[in-house]
N, C-alpha and C positions, 0 to 999 in steps of 0.2 A: 791491810796493805802495809808493806814494809817501806819505810822511808829512810833513806840514807842522806842525812843533811850535812852539808858543809857550810859553815857560817860565812866563808869568803865567797864561794862560787854560787851558792844557792841552788845546788843540784838536787833533784828529787828522783828517787829510784823506786820502781816497783819490780819485784822479782818473783819467779816461780808461780805459785798459786795466785798471787795478786795480779801478776802480768797476764796469766791465762784468763782470769776473770774479766780483766779489762778488755781483752780481745773478744771473748765470747759475748760480753755485754753489747759490744758494737755490732757484731754480726747478727745477734738476735734482733737488734733494733731494725736493721735493714730487712732482715727476713720477715719480721712482723709487718713491715710496711708493704711487702710484696706478696705475702702468702695468700691474702684474701683475693688476689687477682687470678689465682691458679685455676685452670679448668674452665669449662663452658658455663659454669654457674658462678664464676668469680664476681666479686663486688667491684664497684666503681669508687675511685678515690678523687678527692678534690684538693688541688694544690694552688695556693696563692703565690704567684711567681711573677716573672717579667718575660717579655718576648725578646726577640733578637735585637730590638732597638731600645731595650731597657724600659719599655712601657709596661705598667702593671697589667697582669694577665691572670685570668682564672682558668685553670686546666682541669677538666673533668674527664677522667679516662679509666679504663679497666685494663690498659696495656702497661705492663711493667716497664718496658723500654721508654715509653712516653712519660711515665711517671718519674723515672730517674732523670730524664732529660729536663723535665720541668723543674725539678728540685735543683739541678745543677745550674740552671739559668738564673735561679734566685741566689740565695746565700750559699747553696751547695752543701756538701757534706763536710761540716767543720770538724768532726771527730776524725783524727788521723787514721784509725783502723777502719772506720766506715768508708773513708775515701779510698783506701787500699782495696777494700773488699769490692767496692763498686767498680773500680778500675779493672779488677780481675774478670768482671762480667762483660767487658767491652767487646771482646771478640765475638760473643754471641749477640749482644745487643745491637751493635752497629753493623756487624757482618751478615747476620742472618735475619734480623727483624722478627725473630721468634725464638722461644726457648729461654728467655731471660729469667723468668720466674723459676723454671726448672733448675737452671744453673745456680740461682741464688739459694734455693731450698737445699740443693745437694751440698753446696759449699758450706753453708751455715751448719748443716747437720754434721758434715765431716769435721769441721772445726770443733764443734761442741763434743762430739764423740772422741776426738783426739785429745781434748782437754781432760775429759773424764778418764781416759786410759792413762794419760801422763800422770794424773794425780794418783793412779793406782800403781805407778812404778814403771810403766812402759816407756822405753826411751824414744825420743822423737825420731831418731834414725830408723828404729824398728817400725814405728808407725808409718813413716814415709814409704819404706819398702813394702809393707803390707798393703797400703793403699795402691801402690804402683802395681802390685801383683793382682789386686782386685780389678783395677782398671783394665789391665791387659786381658784378664779372663772375661771381663764384660764385653770387650771387643769381639771375642770369639762367639759369645752368645748372640750378639747382635748380628753377626754374619749369618748365623743359622736362622735367625728370626726374620731377617729382611727379605723383601721380595723385589724383583726387578720392575722397572717402569721405564717407558719411553715417552718421548714428546708426542707420539701419535696415540697414546692411551688416554683419550679424552676423559673417559669415565673415572679413571684413577686420579687424573689431574684435578678433576672436579671435586673429588673427595678430599684431596689435599687442601684445595682452596677453601672448601667448606669448613674443614677442621681448623684451619688457621684463623678463621674469623670467630674468635671466642668472645662474642658479645651478644647482647639481647637483640636479636633480629627476628622478624617473622619468618616462618619457614619459606614462604614464597619469595620474599626478598633475598633471603640467604641463598636459595637455589638460583635465583637470577644473577646475583653477584658472582657466585661460584662458577656458573656456566660461562659468563663473559670473561672472567679471569682465566679459566682454563683454555678458552678459545684464543685469547690474546697470547698466552705463553706458547701454545701449540703453534700458532701462526708465526710468532717470532722465531721459534726454534726451527720451523720449516723454511724460513727465509734466510737462515744464517748458515754459513758453512762451518763445519766442525761441531764439537760438543758444547763449547762455551758460547754464550750470547749475552749481550748487554741489556739488562733490564731498564737502563735509562731510556731505552727506545720505546718503553711503554709508559705513557703518562696517564694520570687519572684526573678527570674533571667531574665536578659534582654540581647539581642544581636541584632545586626543589621540584618534586614530581613523583611519579610512580612508574619508572621505566629504567631500562639499561640498554646501552648500545655499544658496539665496537666500531670505531672509525679507523680505517687504514689510512693513516696520515696523522696530522697534528692539529690540535686546537690551540690557538693562541688566545690567551686571556689578557685583555688590557683593562686597566682601571685607573682612576685618579691616583697620582703619586702619593708617597708618604707625606709630602708637604702640603697636599691638597686635602686637608682634613675638614675644612669648614663646609657647611651646606652650600654656600655660594660657589666654592671651588668645585664641588662635585657637580653642581648644575652647569658650570661653565665648561666642564669636560665635554669633548666633542662626541656625543652619542650618535651622531648621524652615521648610518652604515656606509662604510667605504665601498662595500660590494653590494650592489643592488640586485635583489633576487638571487638566482643561481647562475654562477659563471661556470660553464662547462669547458673541458679541455683547455685549461688556462696555462699560460706560460708564466713561470714564477722566477723572479729575480730576488736575490737575498743580499742585502747591504748591511754592513756592520756599523759604519760611521754615518754621521750627518752629511747632507749635501751642502757644502759650503762654497758659495759662488763669489765670495768677497775678493778672492785673489784675481779673478778675471772680470770683476764688475767694473773696474775703473783703472786707469793708469796713473791716478793721482798718487803722489808720493813716490820716492825712489830710495834705494839703498836699504841696508839692513835695519830692521826695526821701524821702517817707514810706516806711516799711517795716513789714512785719507784725510785731507785737509779741505774743509768746505768753508771757504771764506766769502762766498757770495751766493746770491740766488741762482746765478748761472751755473755755478759749480754744483749746487745741490741738484739742479735739474739734470745736469750731465751725468752725475753719479747715479741718480735714480734711473735714468734711461739706460745707462750701461749695465746696472744690476738687473733690471727687468729683461734686457736683451740676453744676459748671461743665463738667467733662469729659464728663459724660453729655449735657448740653445740646448741646455741640459735636458729639459723635458722632451724636446724634439728628438734628441739622440736616444733617450731611453725608449720612447715610443717607437722609433724606427727599428728597434731590435725585435719588435713584436711582443714586448712585455705586457702582460695583462694585469699582473699583481706584483707590486714592489713591496717586499717585506723588509723593514728597516728597524734595527735595534734602537737607534736614537730617535728623538722627536724632530720631525722636519718643520722648517719654517712654513707658515701658512701660505706664503706666496709660492714657495716651491711645490707644496702639496697641491695647491689649486692649479698650477700650471700643468702638473702631471695628470691630474684628474680631468682637466679640460681636453687632454689628448687621449683619453680612454684608459689611462693607467690607474688602477685602484691602488691606493696607498695604505698599507698597514704598518704604521710606525709605532713607536713606543713598545716594541716587542721585546721587553727587557725584564720581565718577571716570570721565570728566572732568565738569566742571561743566555742560558743554553738553548732557549727556544728557537733562535734563528738557525742554529746548527741542526736541530731536530727537523725543522722545515727543509733544510738543505738535504739531509739524508733521505727524507721522505720523498722529495720531488726529484732528486738527482741534480739539484742546483749546486753551485759553488758559492760559498760566502766570500764576498769581496770587500775590501776595506774602503775603496774609493769608487765613486760612480764612474769615473773614467776607465776603470778596469773592466767594466761590464762588456761582454760580447755574447754572441749567440751560443757559443760553446759552454758558457757558464750559467745558462738558464735551465730550469727544471720544468716539469709538467705535473699538473694535478687534474684529475678527471672532474672534480667538483669543488667549487669554492663558494661558501656562503658566510653570512655574518648576521648576528643577532645580539640583542641585549639580554643578559642573564643577570638579574639582580643588579648589583653595583659593578658589573663587569661587562665588557663587550667581547664576545667570542667570535673569532674568525676560524671557521673550520676549513682546513685544507685537506680534502679527502680524496678517496679513490686514487691513491698514489701507488707507485710501483715499489718504492723503497720500503725496507723492513722497519717501519715506524708505525706505532699504533697508539690510539687514545681510547681509554675506557671511559665512557660517559655514563655516570651513575646518577640517578634521580633519587633524592632522599625525602623522607616524610616531612621534614621541616627545613626551613632556611637555616635555622640555628645548628642543625645537625650536619651541615655540609662538611665542615672541617673534620669532624670525627669519622664520618663515613669515608672521606677521601683517604685519610690515613689508614683506615681499616683495610680498604681495598688495595692500597699501595703495599701494605705488609703482606697481604695475601698473594699479590703478584710476585713479590720477592721470594716468599716461601715456596710457592708452586714452581717457580723457576729453578730453585735449588734442587727440588725433586727431579725435575726434567733433566737438568744438567748432570746430576750425580748418578741418576739411573737406579736409585735404591730408595725404598720407603719402608717404614716400620709401622706396625699396628699402634694406634694411639690409645687413649683412655687409660693410661698408666700400665699398659700391657708390657712394654719394654722394661721399665724399671722393676716390675714384678718378676719377670722372667730372669733378669739379672740377679735380683736378690735371692730367688730360689736356687739358682745354680751356684751362687757364691757360698751358700750354707753347706752344700755338698762338697764343694771344692775346699772349703776351710778345714773340714774334718780330715782331709788327707795332707794338710800342711803341717810339717814338724817345726815347732818353734813358736815364739810369741807373735809372729806375724799373723798367726791364725786369729788372734783377737782383733786385729785391725781389719781383717777381711770380713769377719762376722759383723763388726761395727759398720762397715761399708754396706753390707747387705741390709742392715737395719735402716740405714739412711735411704737407700733405694726404695724400700717398701713403705717408708713413711710418706712418700709422695701420694700414694693412693689414699692414705688417711686424710691428707690435706684436701685432695680431690673430693672425697666423700663429705668432709666437714663443710666445705664451701657449697656443696649441693644440698646440705641440710640433713645428712644422714649420720648415724653413729660411726665414727672412724674405726673403732675397734671391731665392731661387727662387720664392717665392710672389709677390713683387712683379713679377718678370719674367713669370710666367705670367698674371697678371691684366692686365698692360699689353698683352700679346699678345692676350688675349681681348677687350679693349676695342677694339683696332685692327681685329679681325676681326668685331666685332659688326655686326648688320644695322641697328641704330639708333644714333644719336649725339645726345645722350649715352646710354650703354648702362647698363642696370641690373645690371651684372656685378659681383659681389662675390666674397669668398673663403669657401668652404664649410669651416668649421672642423672639421666632422665627417669629411669626406673628403679635405681638404687640397688642393682644386683650385678653379679658378674656376667660378662657377655664377650663373645668373640668380636674383637675390634674390627677385623676384616669385614665381618658380616654387618656390623654397625655402620661401616663406611667412615670410620674415624682413623685417618691415615696421616702420617707426617713424614717428612724427609728423614732419611737415616742420619744425615749430617746434623740435624737439629739436636737430637738427643746425644749423639756422639760428641759434638762440640760442647754441649752443656756439661757432659760428664768430664771431658778433658779440662775444661775451664775450672770446674769445681775442684778437681784434684789439684791442679796447679795453684789455685788460690788458697786452698786449705793447707797445702804444703808450705806456702809462704808464711801464712799466719800461725800455723801450729808450731813452727820452730822458734817463735818469739818467746823468749823466757825472761826478758827484761824490758821495761819501758822506762826510758830516761827522759824527763821533761824539765830542763833547767828553768827554775824560777816559777814553775807552775805546780800548784797543789793538785795532784791527781784526784784527791777526794772531792774536790770542788768542780772537777771537769765531768759533767754529766753526759754520758754517751747517748745523746739523742740526735735525731735527724732534725735540723733546724731550717726553717724557711720563713718567709714573710707570711 
């Protein structure tokens, strides 16, 4: 490593080979972190981190996006190049909920190949042009390889959902999850005008058990608040059902704010900033009577509208709640985890969210065909179902109580990925078929390119084909034998490009369409685009300047608690 030291400023400088080694070392560190998660036989990683409230948390996941999120919640990526590299994956990680590992492997491979070619004398500008030519050609290959899909194609949507759930699930459970996810996406698409629809209208709820169901409507989860962590607090939480039995054809009102009767409870005090002054026993009695009367008036006005269920984001005072319930109005308050719950209820039932109880009238009420409530673990679920609005809840039962969070996120990601396929209308064969087809085509394309860009295009092809090696390695097979076998299968295929990938279960080449391994076109396309953009940004770095820091002492590792 070349150091340029100035005694006064303390500047430190790494150039050329040393700078490229610094960049490659960081990208390799992130790649090695994610590579083991690639494919259906990917491994699980454990991260000691913190949650959103900075409470220590242990995350066990086989999902690359969740893994990166867990690290960033902790110490994060302290190495500057690693941080840039991970930022380059954000469009895939946060936008698609799938393809993060693919993007990381492609980007790291392109950076490493670029460094190798630069050391051989290839100019960074030529490398960038060659990569751009390869990416453009890859788009044409994917156009030929892709097949159309519609929201009505339930079988194909089911295959997309199944493929997205790359984790260790029993086949029966995987089939059940995939079936309900495809149904939810198809129903949401069918209930929405236009090609685009909002996946926020599909929620996922999990509980221990062995079943799965789709609710047309929303399930509100209520639990003790974050401040109620003691066992005493949890026991004091009101577990009594607000809705007794099954409430049919219910009229729903949705309120965002608390019902505050203090302003109308008494006339004590006057002027700006006045407060109630209780200087005698008579004043207390008068105030109590006035407040009780005000609560009764509010409860009576709500009941007179025909409201059966009042959904409130805030927590209501016990006196207000009791008054409402005594008049036959079931109160579902503390509907605040997440805050969007009340708006989902409104969209499902056709109600309008109001800020103040005085704004309620019959035109702002919605309807639900069936409302029930039950306790599920440490949560109280209110199911507002059989609604007309395009809002759905996937209820998934998991093998264990501890696995609920992991399965919830798994199904959420499957919903997002399946929705992408339905909205875009194009899918690709999975199991590594797409990168293999791209790699094979690029080798032929490179032979017709005049100039040094040919070298960059061939390197691009190598990186694409390396994905199947990682896929085979994670499944326990020899990566070189797997690559040779799929290359031969592509050469012998009846179509070009061929949908031939690597069957991780049997360890041999197979037609991905026949396997039912299918992914949205956008997942691989976006992973490819992100990888090219990230590698272009990092491959053009020929100097690293770190004032006051000895680069020899800065170890490019991913650090976390």
